C-alpha positions in Angstrom: -9.7 -29.8 12.1 -8.0 -27.2 9.3 -4.9 -25.9 10.1 -5.5 -22.4 8.4 -2.1 -21.6 9.2 -0.3 -24.3 7.3 -2.8 -24.1 4.6 -2.3 -20.2 4.2 1.8 -20.6 3.3 1.5 -23.9 1.6 -1.0 -21.8 -0.6 1.2 -19.0 -0.9 4.5 -20.9 -1.5 2.6 -22.5 -4.6 1.4 -19.2 -6.2 5.2 -17.6 -5.1 6.0 -19.9 -8.7 4.0 -17.9 -10.7 6.9 -15.5 -11.3 9.1 -14.0 -13.8 12.4 -15.8 -12.9 15.3 -14.2 -10.8 15.2 -13.8 -6.9 11.9 -13.3 -5.5 8.8 -12.5 -6.8 8.1 -10.9 -9.9 4.4 -10.7 -10.7 3.5 -7.7 -13.0 -0.3 -7.2 -14.1 -1.7 -8.5 -17.6 1.2 -11.0 -17.9 1.7 -14.5 -18.1 2.5 -14.8 -14.3 -0.6 -13.2 -13.4 -2.6 -15.4 -15.6 -1.6 -18.1 -14.0 -1.7 -16.8 -10.6 -5.2 -16.4 -11.1 -5.8 -19.8 -11.8 -4.3 -20.8 -8.3 -6.4 -18.0 -6.7 -9.8 -19.2 -8.5 -9.1 -22.7 -6.7 -8.9 -21.1 -3.1 -12.4 -19.1 -3.8 -13.7 -22.5 -5.6 -12.7 -24.2 -1.6 -14.1 -21.7 -0.1 -17.6 -21.9 -1.8 -17.1 -18.3 -3.7 -18.4 -18.2 -7.0 -14.9 -16.4 -9.2 -15.4 -13.9 -11.9 -13.2 -11.5 -14.2 -14.4 -8.0 -14.2 -13.4 -5.3 -16.8 -10.1 -3.9 -14.7 -8.6 -7.2 -14.2 -10.1 -7.8 -10.3 -10.8 -11.7 -9.8 -14.1 -11.5 -7.4 -15.1 -14.7 -5.5 -18.5 -14.1 -4.1 -20.8 -15.6 -1.7 -24.2 -14.6 -1.5 -25.8 -13.7 1.7 -28.8 -14.0 4.1 -29.5 -10.1 3.4 -29.0 -7.3 1.5 -25.5 -5.7 0.8 -21.9 -6.8 0.6 -19.0 -7.1 2.3 -15.3 -6.8 0.4 -12.1 -8.4 1.7 -9.0 -8.8 -0.4 -5.5 -7.3 -1.8 -3.7 -7.0 -4.4 -2.2 -10.2 -6.8 0.6 -8.4 -7.8 4.1 -7.6 -6.8 6.8 -5.4 -6.6 10.0 -6.7 -9.3 12.2 -9.0 -6.7 9.8 -8.6 -4.1 8.4 -11.6 -1.6 5.4 -13.9 -1.4 3.3 -12.0 0.7 3.2 -8.3 0.0 -0.5 -7.9 -1.2 -1.5 -11.5 -2.2 -1.4 -12.8 1.4 -4.0 -10.6 1.8 -6.5 -12.8 -1.0 -5.3 -15.9 0.9 -6.6 -15.2 4.2 -9.5 -13.2 2.6 -10.4 -17.3 1.3 -9.4 -18.7 4.2 -11.7 -16.4 6.3 -14.7 -17.1 4.4 -14.0 -20.6 4.0 -13.4 -20.9 8.2 -17.3 -19.6 8.1 -18.7 -22.6 5.6 -16.9 -25.1 7.6 -18.2 -24.0 11.1 -21.8 -23.7 9.4 -22.0 -19.7 9.9 -24.1 -17.7 7.8 -24.2 -13.9 7.4 -26.6 -11.3 7.2 -24.6 -10.1 3.7 -22.8 -11.1 0.9 -19.1 -11.4 1.0 -16.7 -10.7 -2.2 -13.4 -11.3 -1.9 -11.2 -9.3 -4.4 -7.7 -10.2 -5.7 -7.1 -6.7 -7.6 -4.9 -6.8 -10.4 -2.3 -3.7 -9.9 -1.7 -1.8 -6.6 2.0 -1.2 -6.8 1.9 0.3 -10.2 5.6 -1.3 -11.3 4.3 -2.0 -14.9 2.7 1.4 -15.5 2.8 4.4 -14.0 -0.6 4.1 -12.1 -1.9 1.8 -9.9 -5.3 1.2 -8.1 -6.8 0.0 -11.1 -9.2 -2.3 -9.8 -10.5 -0.5 -6.5 -10.5 3.0 -7.8 -13.2 1.1 -10.5 -15.3 -0.2 -8.2 -15.7 3.2 -6.0 -16.6 5.0 -9.5 -12.6 7.0 -9.4 -11.4 5.2 -12.4 -9.4 7.9 -14.6 -10.1 6.5 -18.2 -6.9 8.7 -19.4 -4.3 6.3 -17.8 -5.8 3.5 -20.7 -2.4 5.6 -22.8 0.0 5.1 -20.6 2.9 2.6 -21.4 4.9 0.2 -19.8 9.3 0.3 -20.5 8.4 -1.9 -23.7 5.9 1.6 -25.0 2.8 -1.0 -24.2 -0.3 0.6 -23.5 -2.5 -0.3 -20.3 -5.5 -0.3 -22.7 -3.9 -2.9 -25.2 -2.3 -4.8 -22.4 -5.7 -5.2 -20.7 -7.1 -6.7 -24.6 -4.2 -8.8 -24.8 -5.2 -10.1 -21.3 -9.0 -11.1 -22.3 -10.6 -7.7 -20.8 -12.3 -5.1 -22.1 -10.9 -1.6 -21.2 -14.5 0.0 -22.4 -16.4 -1.6 -19.5 -14.4 -0.3 -16.7 -16.7 2.5 -16.1 -19.7 0.4 -15.7 -17.8 -1.7 -12.8 -18.8 1.6 -10.0 -20.6 0.0 -7.3 -24.0 1.3 -5.3 -22.3 2.8 -1.8 -25.6 2.3 -0.3 -25.3 -2.0 -0.8 -21.5 -2.0 0.1 -21.1 -2.7 3.8 -17.1 -2.3 4.4 -13.8 -3.8 3.6 -11.2 -5.4 5.3 -7.4 -5.8 4.2 -4.9 -7.8 6.0 -1.5 -7.4 5.1 2.0 -7.9 6.3 2.5 -4.7 8.2 6.3 -3.7 6.5 7.7 -2.6 9.2 9.2 -3.7 12.8 6.3 -2.7 15.2 4.7 -5.7 15.7 7.4 -8.0 15.9 9.5 -5.3 18.8 5.7 -5.7 20.8 5.7 -9.2 20.4 2.1 -9.4 18.7 1.1 -11.1 15.7 -1.7 -9.2 14.8 -2.6 -4.7 14.8 -5.4 -3.2 14.2 -4.3 -0.7 11.5 -6.3 3.4 12.7 -5.8 5.2 9.6 -3.6 5.4 6.2 -1.0 8.0 6.0 -1.8 10.8 4.3 1.0 11.7 2.0 2.7 14.8 0.3 5.8 15.6 -1.4 8.3 18.8 -2.5 10.6 19.4 -5.1 13.4 21.2 -3.5 16.4 23.0 -5.3 19.1 24.9 -3.8 20.9 27.0 -6.0 24.4 28.7 -5.6 27.5 29.3 -7.4 30.3 27.5 -8.1 33.8 27.6 -8.1 37.1 26.1 -7.6 37.3 24.0 -4.6 41.2 25.0 -3.7 41.0 28.6 -4.9 37.3 29.8 -3.1 37.5 30.5 0.7 34.8 29.2 2.7 33.3 32.3 3.7 32.7 33.7 0.2 31.1 30.4 -1.0 27.0 29.8 -1.9 27.5 26.1 -1.8 24.1 24.5 -2.8 24.8 21.3 -1.1 25.7 23.2 2.3 21.9 24.5 2.2 20.5 21.0 1.1 22.2 19.4 3.9 21.0 21.7 6.4 17.2 21.0 5.3 17.9 17.2 5.3 19.0 17.1 8.9 16.5 19.7 9.9 13.7 17.2 8.1 15.4 13.8 9.9 15.2 15.1 12.9 11.5 16.6 13.2 10.5 13.0 11.6 12.3 11.7 15.2 10.2 13.8 17.7 7.1 14.1 16.7 5.2 10.4 16.6 3.5 9.1 13.8 5.2 11.3 11.6 8.1 10.5 8.5 10.0 12.8 6.3 12.2 11.5 3.9 14.7 12.5 1.4 14.8 9.6 -1.1 16.6 11.5 -4.1 20.0 13.9 -4.5 21.0 15.4 -7.4 24.1 18.0 -7.2 26.0 20.0 -10.4 28.8 20.0 -11.1 29.0 16.8 -9.4 33.3 16.8 -9.1 35.3 16.3 -7.1 37.1 19.6 -7.0 34.1 22.4 -7.6 31.8 23.7 -5.3 28.1 22.7 -6.0 25.8 25.2 -7.6 22.9 23.1 -7.5 21.4 21.0 -5.4 18.0 19.3 -6.3 16.1 16.9 -3.6 12.7 15.3 -2.9 11.4 16.0 0.3 8.4 13.5 1.2 5.9 13.9 4.6 3.7 11.3 5.5 1.2 11.2 8.9 -2.2 9.7 9.9 -3.1 13.0 10.9 -3.5 15.4 8.1 -3.4 18.8 9.7 0.5 17.3 11.2 1.2 16.6 8.0 0.5 20.1 6.8 1.7 21.7 9.4 5.5 20.1 9.1 5.3 21.3 5.3 4.5 24.3 5.9 7.5 24.5 8.7 10.5 22.8 6.7 9.2 25.0 3.5 9.8 28.5 5.9 13.0 26.7 6.7 14.3 26.0 3.6 13.8 29.8 2.3 15.5 31.0 6.1 18.2 28.4 5.0 18.6 29.8 1.3 19.0 33.0 3.2 21.6 32.3 5.4 23.6 30.6 2.7 23.4 33.0 -0.2 21.4 31.1 -2.0 18.1 30.9 -4.2 15.7 28.5 -3.6 12.8 26.7 -5.5 10.7 24.5 -3.9 7.1 23.0 -5.0 4.4 20.7 -3.8 4.3 17.9 -6.3 1.9 15.7 -4.8 -1.0 15.5 -1.9 -2.7 12.1 -1.1 -4.8 13.0 2.1 -5.2 10.6 4.9 -7.5 7.9 5.0 -9.0 6.8 9.1 -10.7 3.2 9.1 -14.1 3.4 10.2 -14.2 3.4 14.2 -16.9 0.7 14.4 -15.0 -1.9 12.4 -12.0 -1.0 14.2 -13.3 -1.5 17.3 -15.0 -5.0 16.1 -11.4 -5.9 14.7 -9.9 -5.4 18.1 -12.5 -7.7 19.9 -11.9 -9.8 17.0 -8.1 -9.8 17.4 -8.4 -10.0 21.4 -10.6 -13.3 21.0 -8.0 -14.9 18.8 -5.4 -14.4 21.8 -4.0 -10.7 20.8 -3.8 -7.8 22.7 -5.7 -5.4 20.3 -2.5 -3.4 19.3 -2.8 -0.2 17.3 -1.2 1.4 14.5 -0.5 3.1 11.6 -0.4 2.4 8.0 2.5 4.2 6.7 2.1 3.0 3.1 -0.4 3.3 0.9 -3.1 -0.3 -0.1 -5.9 -1.2 -2.0 -7.9 0.0 1.1 -7.5 3.6 0.7 -8.7 3.7 -2.8 -11.9 1.1 -1.5 -12.7 4.2 1.1 -13.9 6.1 -1.5 -16.6 3.3 -1.6 -17.5 2.2 1.9 -16.2 2.0 5.4 -12.6 0.3 5.7 -10.7 -1.3 8.2 -7.1 -3.1 8.1 -5.3 -6.0 9.9 -1.5 -5.9 10.0 0.7 -9.0 10.5 4.1 -9.1 11.8 6.7 -9.7 9.6 10.1 -11.3 10.1 12.4 -8.0 10.9 10.1 -5.8 9.6 10.7 -6.0 5.6 9.2 -6.2 2.9 9.3 -5.8 -0.9 12.0 -8.3 -0.9 12.9 -12.1 -1.7 13.5 -12.7 2.8 9.3 -11.0 3.0 8.0 -13.8 5.7 4.9 -13.7 8.0 5.3 -17.3 10.3 1.7 -19.8 10.0 1.1 -19.5 13.3 0.3 -15.6 12.6 -1.3 -16.1 9.5 -4.2 -18.6 11.3 -4.4 -16.3 13.8 -5.4 -14.1 11.3 -7.5 -16.4 9.5 -9.6 -17.0 12.7 -9.8 -12.9 13.8 -11.2 -12.6 10.1 -13.9 -14.8 10.3 -14.8 -14.0 14.1 -15.0 -10.5 12.8 -17.2 -11.4 9.6 -19.6 -13.5 12.0 -19.8 -10.6 14.2 -20.2 -7.5 12.5 -23.6 -5.7 12.3 -23.5 -2.2 10.4 -24.8 0.6 11.7 
């Protein structure tokens, strides 16, 4: 009997070598490392009885025909961040192939075709765009991104052509939603919840919505030794008050994540009062109403803080992405599958964006999370155990064998 977890670990260890030199895994899209990874993934697909083809967006697609109409999709992304780990994204491709191989070895057929998708670019590291493959399948690809450049000045168009792809063909990749049964993505959690709960697998409820704000407080600079405290208009004090408020708001509300990731001050010298403080404010939640309410509250409080300290304020919303709920029927079926594999069916939201968020524009989605050691990701120490990956393969195969779309 096949040890699915051990086979997954062996494959992931081998494909991790498809990387630029240096710590961890660095595999960017449309590079020699990407090409080497595709050769490995083709082997996985063929071992599962899937027929591999490469589409115009660089997605490697492995297809197995079914007994009826429609196509069910599984997969994730092959690319990594710089000096990342061996599991983020690529594990979802490996487990999807193994789930189909599990069905083949046990003689189970499906009433729909299955396609395993290895997307080229989810991370957005090489080019300032992401989710190229799933957006193309969902009919949401923006051709303007083909003019974007990487660090070396190479456009996305040129990089794809050098990878033997035809960017002109991307627009024709859109699939028919009426024939799209669903999409399932397995992924490491990238957080500590499953490990802390003692569970190997978790069923995702929704992919969090995101909004970002650019905030700037303006005051007056002066000599740190001669300007009295009560006479100051210290921009950094205003920023500090908002940062503290945002942090406590995130701690008080379940599923809300509030982060200040960037802070710049001027004149930024040891003996001068800051007259300018610029910061970013990011809010995430699986509930759009909660996210929007938090954004409105923090905007109102920022104006109150500015008035309190005699500052002026510029605050602008720079980005908004709505939450993507996972399909209730697929969630229920995936929970049953996890429990059949010995899990408790723990549910949790995804705070990170995934390929599934773009595939949701095409079809119903579900996500299966695997615990990762220490809750860490995007680092060389990223790790999921063979035992947990084996359980995931069993759960995914069980889900596929029993899924009957309504």
